[in-house]
C-alpha positions, 0 to 999 in steps of 0.5 A, spaced: 531 488 502 530 483 497 530 486 490 523 484 488 521 488 493 525 494 491 523 493 484 515 492 486 515 499 490 519 503 484 514 500 479 508 501 483 510 508 485 513 510 478 506 508 475 502 512 479 507 518 479 507 518 472 500 518 471 499 524 475 504 528 471 501 526 465 494 529 467 493 536 468 488 535 474 491 532 480 485 532 484 483 526 480 488 522 484 488 526 491 481 524 493 481 523 501 474 519 501 476 514 496 483 513 500 479 512 506 474 507 503 480 503 499 485 503 505 480 502 511 476 497 507 483 493 506 485 494 513 478 491 515 478 485 511 485 483 513 483 484 520 476 480 519 480 474 515 486 473 519 487 471 527 490 476 532 496 471 532 497 471 524 497 479 524 502 479 530 506 475 526 505 479 519 507 485 523 514 482 525 515 479 518 514 486 515 520 489 520 524 483 518 523 484 510 524 492 510 531 491 515 
């Protein structure tokens, strides 16, 4: 795994977890409707924009990146 991937993941999760820990009400961050809208919309936009062949190649690349 590339060091930039590890740094990005740690920084991203660290910022989210740090923000959650500084707030008293964590339900602000655990809203399932907003989760579904955000990730569902992102996945839908990616599927609409890219060809099936490009998506298949991206999934193969993801496996190589994290191995």
